[in-house]
C-alpha positions in Angstrom: 55.4 38.0 23.2 56.0 41.8 21.9 52.4 43.7 22.2 52.8 44.5 18.3 52.2 40.6 17.9 48.6 39.9 17.8 47.0 36.6 18.8 45.3 34.8 15.7 42.0 33.3 16.2 42.2 29.2 15.3 41.3 28.5 12.0 37.7 27.3 11.7 37.0 24.4 10.0 35.9 23.8 6.6 32.5 22.4 7.1 32.1 26.3 9.2 33.9 28.0 6.8 31.8 27.2 3.8 28.1 26.1 5.4 26.7 26.1 2.0 28.9 24.1 0.3 27.6 20.4 1.9 23.9 21.7 1.2 23.0 19.9 -1.6 24.5 16.7 -0.5 23.0 16.8 2.6 19.5 17.5 0.8 20.3 14.3 -1.7 21.0 12.3 1.1 17.9 13.4 3.0 15.9 12.4 -0.1 17.5 9.0 -0.4 17.2 8.1 3.2 13.6 9.1 2.8 13.1 7.5 -0.2 14.2 4.3 1.7 12.0 4.6 4.5 9.2 4.7 2.2 10.4 1.5 0.5 11.0 -0.2 3.8 7.2 1.3 4.5 5.8 0.2 1.8 7.6 -3.3 1.4 6.6 -4.0 5.2 2.5 -2.9 4.3 2.7 -5.5 1.0 3.9 -8.6 3.4 1.1 -8.0 5.5 -1.6 -7.6 3.3 -2.5 -10.5 0.9 -5.0 -8.3 -0.8 -1.8 -5.9 -2.1 0.2 -8.6 -2.7 -2.4 -9.9 -5.3 -3.2 -6.9 -6.8 0.7 -5.8 -7.8 0.4 -9.9 -9.0 -2.6 -8.7 -11.2 -0.5 -5.4 -12.5 2.6 -7.3 -13.2 1.1 -10.0 -15.2 -1.3 -7.7 -16.8 1.6 -5.1 -17.9 3.6 -8.2 -18.8 0.6 -9.5 -21.0 -0.1 -6.0 -22.9 3.9 -5.6 -23.7 3.5 -9.4 -25.1 0.3 -8.2 -27.0 2.5 -5.1 -28.7 5.4 -7.4 -29.2 3.5 -10.2 -30.8 1.4 -7.8 -33.1 4.1 -6.1 -34.7 5.3 -9.8 -35.4 2.3 -11.3 -36.5 1.1 -8.2 -38.2 4.5 -7.8 -40.2 3.6 -11.3 -42.1 -0.6 -10.4 -42.8 0.2 -7.0 -43.6 -1.7 -5.2 -46.1 -0.5 -2.9 -49.0 -2.4 0.6 -49.6 -1.9 3.0 -52.1 -2.3 6.5 -50.6 -2.6 10.0 -52.8 -3.6 12.1 -49.7 0.6 13.2 -49.9 -0.1 13.8 -53.6 -3.2 16.0 -53.0 -1.6 18.1 -50.4 1.6 18.9 -52.6 -0.9 20.4 -55.0 -2.6 22.5 -52.7 0.7 23.5 -51.2 1.6 24.6 -54.8 -2.0 26.5 -55.2 -1.7 28.1 -52.0 1.9 29.0 -52.9 0.5 30.8 -56.0 -2.4 32.4 -54.4 0.2 34.1 -51.7 2.0 36.0 -54.7 -2.0 37.6 -55.7 -2.5 38.1 -51.6 0.8 39.6 -50.6 2.0 43.2 -51.4 5.1 43.6 -53.1 7.8 45.9 -52.5 10.1 47.2 -55.3 13.5 48.9 -55.6 13.0 52.2 -57.3 15.9 53.4 -60.2 18.8 55.7 -58.8 20.3 56.4 -55.6 16.9 55.6 -53.5 13.9 53.2 -52.9 10.5 53.8 -53.0 8.2 52.6 -49.9 4.6 52.8 -51.9 3.3 50.1 -53.1 2.3 49.8 -56.9 -0.9 49.6 -55.5 -0.8 53.1 -54.8 1.2 54.0 -57.8 -1.6 52.6 -60.0 -4.2 54.1 -57.8 -2.6 57.7 -58.2 -1.8 57.0 -61.8 -5.4 55.9 -62.7 -6.8 59.2 -61.8 -7.4 62.5 -64.4 -6.9 66.0 -63.4 -10.3 66.3 -62.4 -9.7 63.3 -59.8 -11.9 61.0 -61.4 -10.6 57.0 -61.7 -9.7 55.4 -64.5 -9.0 51.9 -65.1 -6.5 49.3 -62.6 -3.1 48.3 -63.9 -2.6 45.0 -62.4 1.0 43.8 -61.1 3.2 42.2 -63.8 1.2 44.2 -66.7 2.8 46.9 -69.0 0.7 49.7 -69.4 -0.2 50.5 -73.0 0.4 53.9 -74.8 -2.4 56.2 -74.7 -4.8 55.6 -77.7 -3.6 52.1 -78.3 -6.5 49.4 -78.3 -5.8 46.4 -76.1 -7.1 42.9 -77.7 -9.7 41.4 -74.4 -8.9 37.7 -73.8 -11.9 35.8 -74.7 -13.5 38.1 -77.0 -14.4 37.5 -80.2 -12.6 34.2 -80.1 -9.4 35.7 -79.5 -6.9 33.4 -77.3 -5.5 35.7 -74.4 -1.9 36.6 -75.2 -0.1 35.8 -78.4 2.4 33.4 -76.4 0.9 30.5 -74.5 1.1 31.0 -70.6 1.5 34.7 -71.1 -1.8 36.8 -69.7 -3.3 39.3 -72.3 -3.0 42.9 -71.7 -6.1 45.0 -70.0 -8.9 46.4 -72.1 -8.7 49.7 -74.1 -7.4 52.6 -71.7 -8.2 56.0 -72.8 -5.0 58.6 -73.4 -4.5 60.4 -70.2 -3.1 63.9 -69.7 0.1 64.0 -68.8 1.0 64.6 -65.4 4.0 66.1 -63.3 7.4 64.9 -63.5 7.7 63.3 -60.0 4.5 60.7 -60.8 5.8 59.7 -64.2 9.2 58.7 -61.8 7.4 56.8 -59.6 5.0 55.3 -62.4 7.9 54.0 -64.0 9.5 52.2 -61.2 6.5 50.7 -60.5 6.4 49.5 -64.3 9.5 47.6 -63.3 8.7 45.9 -60.1 5.6 44.4 -62.1 7.8 43.1 -65.0 9.9 41.5 -62.7 7.0 40.0 -60.3 5.5 38.8 -64.0 8.3 37.1 -65.0 8.5 34.9 -61.7 4.9 34.1 -62.0 5.6 32.6 -65.5 8.8 31.1 -64.9 6.5 29.4 -61.6 3.9 28.5 -64.0 6.3 27.0 -66.2 7.6 24.9 -63.6 4.7 23.8 -62.3 3.2 22.6 -65.6 6.7 21.3 -66.7 7.9 18.8 -63.6 4.6 18.6 -61.8 2.2 18.5 -64.6 -0.1 20.9 -63.0 -2.5 22.3 -64.7 -3.4 26.2 -63.5 -6.0 28.3 -64.7 -7.3 31.6 -63.8 -11.0 33.0 -64.2 -13.5 35.7 -63.2 -16.5 35.3 -61.5 -18.3 34.0 -63.8 -16.1 31.3 -64.7 -14.5 33.1 -67.9 -10.7 31.9 -68.0 -8.6 35.2 -68.2 -5.2 33.2 -67.1 -4.4 29.5 -68.5 -1.4 27.5 -68.5 0.2 25.5 -71.5 -1.6 22.4 -70.8 -5.0 24.3 -70.3 -7.3 23.8 -73.5 -10.4 25.4 -71.6 -11.8 28.6 -72.1 -14.6 28.7 -69.3 -14.8 26.4 -66.4 -17.7 25.8 -64.0 -16.8 27.4 -61.0 -19.9 25.8 -58.6 -18.5 22.4 -59.8 -14.9 23.0 -58.8 -15.7 24.3 -55.8 -17.9 21.4 -54.8 -15.3 18.9 -55.9 -12.2 20.8 -54.3 -14.5 21.0 -50.6 -15.5 17.3 -51.1 -12.0 15.9 -51.1 -10.3 18.8 -49.0 -9.7 16.3 -46.2 -7.2 14.7 -48.5 -8.2 11.4 -47.9 -9.1 9.9 -51.1 -8.1 6.4 -52.2 -8.6 6.5 -56.0 -6.4 8.3 -58.6 -8.2 10.9 -59.8 -8.2 14.4 -60.8 -7.6 16.9 -57.7 -8.6 20.6 -58.2 -7.0 23.5 -55.6 -9.2 26.0 -55.6 -8.2 29.7 -54.2 -10.0 33.2 -54.6 -7.2 35.7 -55.9 -7.0 39.3 -57.4 -6.1 39.4 -60.6 -5.6 42.3 -62.8 -7.5 44.5 -60.1 -10.8 41.6 -60.7 -11.6 39.1 -58.0 -11.1 36.0 -59.7 -10.6 32.2 -59.1 -7.3 30.2 -58.7 -7.6 26.5 -60.0 -4.8 24.3 -60.0 -5.6 21.0 -61.2 -3.1 17.4 -61.4 -3.3 14.0 -61.0 -1.8 13.2 -57.4 1.2 11.5 -57.1 0.2 7.8 -55.1 2.2 6.7 -52.1 2.5 2.8 -51.2 2.3 2.3 -47.7 2.0 -1.0 -45.3 -0.7 -1.8 -42.8 0.1 -4.5 -40.4 -2.9 -6.7 -40.2 -4.9 -7.8 -37.0 -4.5 -11.7 -35.9 -6.1 -13.1 -33.2 -3.3 -14.8 -32.0 -1.6 -11.9 -30.6 -4.5 -11.4 -28.1 -4.7 -15.5 -27.2 -0.8 -15.3 -26.8 -0.7 -12.5 -24.3 -4.0 -14.1 -22.9 -2.0 -17.6 -22.1 1.5 -15.6 -20.9 -1.0 -13.4 -18.1 -2.8 -16.8 -16.7 0.5 -18.5 -17.3 2.5 -15.7 -15.0 -0.7 -15.6 -12.6 -0.4 -19.2 -11.8 3.3 -19.4 -11.4 3.3 -16.3 -9.1 0.2 -17.2 -7.1 1.6 -21.1 -7.0 3.2 -20.4 -3.7 0.2 -19.1 -1.7 -2.0 -21.6 -2.8 0.5 -24.4 -1.8 0.9 -22.6 1.2 -3.4 -22.4 1.7 -3.2 -26.4 1.0 -0.6 -26.8 3.9 -2.7 -25.0 6.0 -5.5 -27.2 5.2 -4.0 -30.4 5.6 -2.6 -29.1 8.9 -6.3 -28.7 10.0 -7.2 -31.8 8.8 -4.5 -33.5 10.7 -5.2 -31.9 14.0 -8.9 -32.5 13.8 -7.6 -36.7 13.5 -6.6 -35.5 17.6 -3.1 -35.3 16.7 -2.4 -31.5 18.9 1.1 -32.1 18.9 1.0 -31.0 15.1 1.9 -27.6 14.3 1.8 -25.4 11.3 4.6 -23.4 9.9 4.2 -19.8 9.5 6.0 -18.5 6.4 4.5 -15.2 6.2 3.5 -12.3 7.6 0.1 -11.5 6.0 -3.2 -12.8 6.5 -2.2 -16.7 6.1 0.6 -16.4 8.8 -1.8 -14.9 11.1 -3.9 -17.4 10.1 -1.3 -20.1 10.8 -0.5 -18.3 14.2 -4.1 -18.7 15.4 -4.3 -22.3 14.3 -1.2 -22.9 16.5 -2.4 -21.1 19.3 -5.9 -22.7 19.0 -4.2 -26.1 19.2 -2.0 -25.2 22.4 -5.1 -23.6 24.4 -7.2 -26.9 23.2 -4.3 -29.3 24.3 -3.6 -27.5 27.8 -7.6 -27.5 28.6 -7.5 -31.5 27.4 -4.6 -32.1 30.0 -6.2 -29.4 32.7 -9.5 -32.2 32.1 -7.4 -35.6 32.3 -5.5 -34.2 35.2 -9.0 -33.1 36.9 -10.5 -36.7 35.8 -7.1 -38.0 37.5 -7.6 -35.9 40.9 -11.5 -36.6 40.9 -10.5 -40.2 40.9 -7.9 -40.0 43.4 -9.5 -38.1 45.5 -12.7 -40.9 45.5 -9.5 -43.2 46.8 -8.7 -40.9 49.2 -11.5 -39.9 50.8 -12.6 -43.2 50.8 -9.5 -44.7 52.5 -9.5 -41.8 54.8 -13.2 -42.0 55.8 -13.2 -45.6 56.1 -10.3 -45.9 58.6 -11.8 -43.9 61.5 -15.2 -45.1 60.9 -14.2 -48.8 60.8 -12.4 -47.9 63.8 -15.7 -46.1 65.4 -18.0 -48.9 64.3 -15.9 -51.7 66.4 -15.6 -50.2 69.7 -19.5 -49.5 69.1 -20.3 -53.1 68.4 -17.9 -54.1 71.7 -19.9 -51.6 73.4 -23.0 -52.8 72.2 -22.1 -56.7 72.9 -20.9 -55.5 76.3 -17.2 -57.3 75.2 -15.3 -55.7 78.6 -14.2 -56.7 81.4 -14.2 -53.3 83.9 -16.6 -49.9 83.6 -13.3 -48.2 82.9 -12.4 -50.3 79.9 -16.2 -49.3 78.5 -14.9 -45.6 78.8 -11.7 -46.2 77.1 -13.5 -47.6 74.1 -15.9 -44.7 74.4 -13.2 -42.2 74.5 -11.0 -43.9 71.2 -14.8 -43.8 69.2 -15.0 -39.8 70.2 -11.4 -39.4 69.3 -12.3 -40.8 65.6 -15.1 -39.5 65.3 -13.9 -35.8 65.8 -11.0 -36.7 63.4 -13.7 -38.0 60.6 -15.6 -34.7 61.5 -12.4 -32.6 60.9 -11.7 -34.3 57.7 -15.0 -33.5 56.1 -14.8 -30.2 57.2 -11.6 -29.9 55.7 -13.3 -31.4 51.9 -16.4 -29.3 52.5 -14.2 -26.0 52.8 -11.9 -27.1 49.8 -14.3 -27.8 48.0 -16.3 -24.4 48.5 -13.0 -22.8 48.0 -11.4 -24.1 44.7 -15.2 -23.0 43.5 -14.8 -19.9 44.3 -18.1 -20.1 46.6 -16.8 -18.9 50.3 -16.9 -14.9 50.4 -14.3 -13.2 51.9 -14.6 -10.4 54.2 -11.8 -8.5 54.0 -10.3 -5.7 56.1 -7.0 -3.8 56.8 -5.0 -4.9 59.8 -1.1 -5.2 60.3 0.1 -8.2 59.7 2.9 -7.8 61.8 0.2 -7.5 64.9 -2.1 -10.6 64.1 0.9 -13.1 63.4 2.7 -12.0 66.7 -0.4 -12.6 68.5 -0.7 -16.0 66.5 3.1 -17.2 67.7 2.3 -16.3 70.9 -0.3 -19.4 71.3 2.4 -21.8 69.2 4.9 -21.1 71.8 3.9 -23.3 74.5 2.7 -26.3 72.0 6.2 -25.8 70.8 8.0 -26.2 74.1 5.5 -29.5 74.8 7.3 -31.0 71.6 10.9 -29.8 72.7 10.4 -27.2 69.6 12.2 -23.7 69.9 10.1 -21.2 68.0 12.2 -18.3 66.7 10.3 -15.3 65.8 11.9 -12.3 63.3 9.3 -9.6 62.6 10.1 -6.0 61.6 9.2 -3.0 63.3 7.5 -1.3 61.1 3.8 -1.7 60.2 2.9 -3.4 57.3 -0.8 -2.8 56.7 -2.6 -5.5 54.3 -6.2 -6.0 53.8 -7.0 -9.6 53.8 -9.7 -11.9 55.3 -7.9 -12.4 59.3 -9.8 -15.6 60.0 -9.0 -17.4 56.7 -5.6 -16.0 56.4 -5.0 -17.4 60.1 -6.1 -20.3 59.0 -3.4 -20.9 56.5 -0.6 -19.7 59.1 -2.2 -22.2 61.4 -1.7 -25.0 59.0 1.8 -23.9 57.9 2.5 -23.8 61.8 0.8 -27.5 62.5 2.9 -29.3 59.9 5.9 -27.7 60.9 5.8 -28.8 64.3 4.4 -32.5 63.2 7.0 -33.0 61.0 10.1 -31.5 62.6 12.2 -33.6 64.3 12.9 -33.7 68.1 14.3 -31.4 69.5 14.6 -28.8 66.8 14.1 -25.1 65.7 11.2 -23.5 63.9 11.9 -20.5 62.0 9.4 -17.9 61.4 10.0 -14.6 59.8 9.1 -11.6 57.9 10.6 -9.0 55.2 9.1 -6.0 52.5 9.7 -6.7 49.4 8.6 -3.3 47.2 4.7 -3.3 47.3 4.5 -6.9 49.2 4.9 -8.8 52.1 7.0 -12.2 52.4 6.3 -14.3 55.2 8.4 -17.5 55.5 8.4 -20.5 57.8 11.1 -23.0 58.2 12.1 -26.5 59.9 13.8 -29.3 59.4 13.3 -31.6 57.2 14.3 -34.8 54.8 15.2 -33.2 51.1 12.3 -33.3 48.9 12.8 -33.2 44.6 11.0 -30.4 43.1 8.1 -32.6 41.7 7.5 -33.4 45.3 7.5 -29.6 46.3 5.3 -28.8 43.4 2.5 -31.6 44.7 2.7 -30.7 48.0 -0.1 -28.3 47.7 -2.3 -30.8 45.7 -5.3 -31.9 47.6 -5.0 -35.6 49.6 -1.0 -35.4 48.9 1.4 -36.8 51.8 5.1 -37.5 51.4 3.9 -40.3 53.2 3.0 -43.1 51.0 1.5 -45.3 53.3 -1.1 -42.8 54.3 -1.4 -43.5 57.9 -2.9 -41.5 60.0 -0.4 -41.4 62.8 2.0 -39.7 60.3 -0.2 -37.1 58.6 -3.3 -35.3 58.6 -6.2 -35.4 56.0 -4.2 -34.1 53.3 -6.1 -31.0 52.4 -4.2 -28.3 54.8 -2.1 -27.3 52.2 -4.6 -27.6 49.6 -6.7 -25.0 51.7 -3.9 -22.9 52.4 -3.0 -22.4 48.8 -6.9 -21.7 48.0 -7.2 -19.1 50.6 -3.8 -17.5 49.5 -4.4 -17.4 45.7 -7.8 -15.9 46.3 -6.5 -12.9 48.4 -4.4 -12.0 44.8 -1.7 -13.8 47.0 1.5 -16.4 46.2 2.8 -19.6 48.1 5.4 -22.0 47.3 8.0 -24.2 49.1 11.9 -24.6 49.2 13.9 -27.4 50.0 18.2 -26.5 50.7 20.3 -27.7 53.5 18.4 -30.2 55.1 15.2 -27.6 55.6 12.1 -26.9 54.0 10.9 -23.1 53.5 7.0 -22.3 52.9 6.7 -18.9 51.6 3.8 -16.8 51.2 3.3 -13.4 49.6 0.7 -10.7 50.1 0.2 -7.7 48.7 0.3 -4.4 50.8 -2.4 -1.8 51.2 -2.1 1.4 50.2 
């Protein structure tokens, strides 16, 4: 590679080169995911609350009933529709034309001048200038659209001496006689001429508008002064005097355009006509407008109410059936059928009620089974205690009777009878003591005096006592204890009683000669002790019943092959009071007893 060649950096991916290209799509994706999570959360809340379900059902049914009410109102209203003649649009049309005419008097016009230029001054300015004499005195103003008479010419006044306004209908009369004016400068005369031309054009447009309204709209147009005297009228207006107050009152009464009767309507506007404050009155008969109004029908309300009831009943029918199912299941359980279970069909309060009912039935069934088992054990206890107490007591009474009756041949034979009676009484006392201790342990009436000890040392001392006893029974005791000191917090006397019972059973039931194994291991925060010996294989049920009171593998219950039957039951009660556990396992012709205790911190 030459020095001139340059190493090109690796090309960046498309997403890195354009980091903002995918921004809208990521934002849209985030919004969609947010809406999905929101929908799932709302759905879960609705599923878990029957109150929300009823509220949504009610809202849905109410909305559907409103929609149905609108549709049914349209259908039934079309059948019962009423015809209404309305004059409001005609009255609005007359008022609109009157307002258009009034605007002609209110808006100042700008006219085009002759020649090359245009004048920007209004006719009012021209008339004001023309209406002043050389001495500065004001003269009569000339209205727009009215020709200025020649000096010295008399002009007839409308409504005076019986004259009608104008010689032609619809044409306003001229102003009263104007005194001759002195000559003005040429510039002023030119401006007056231009103003006159513009006024003539506006006058012509006003006349054409009036004729159009009279011909096509059949309207009557009148302009009066402040006293009501007519100064302008259309062709179809015969009035020479108008009561202005009556016109104003009638106009104000009908200004809301809600009249439903075919009567003459007048629109009233104040204007300035011929430089005088005047009133524009436009009258006419408004054109009718036919409309159709839908009538009210009670069937639409009844139908929408029926739709609401039907929908609400249909949508809540499933919940009501489930409530009836729960009530029926509760009645079945009340009859004593504790095997019956209700089905959990929802996650709301009804499903929680079904779950609680099933839990209640299960717990009740367990309690009843425990009571039945306790009753059965009580009966067995009475039977077993009677049997175990009667046998030694019968022997004691028999030998005592022999001694009482002098039924012996030699003093040595009498001493034998006494020895047998004494041994049987000791056995009877041990049975009574075991029964009493088991009862107290079962009822938690025995206080425990716990203290911290090293379990290795305690068991080592106990095993030394059993070495000689094992050798006498042709048994070998093998010990396997760890060197690690394992501290526990126990009642030493009670716990020694447990291991004495286990070692005593191992020595008693092991085949001779044989081996007994005693081991100990640490398992996290616990210590496990195991005692093993040769024995016949036991089933799972027999292993579980070993720790029951008065249970013996020997069904004959002879005193030669077994003890009181309370040793293992007492051992289990003591271990459980120390928050430990005890159990038995059988495999390969051996039986193993395990005791698990918690280590002290």
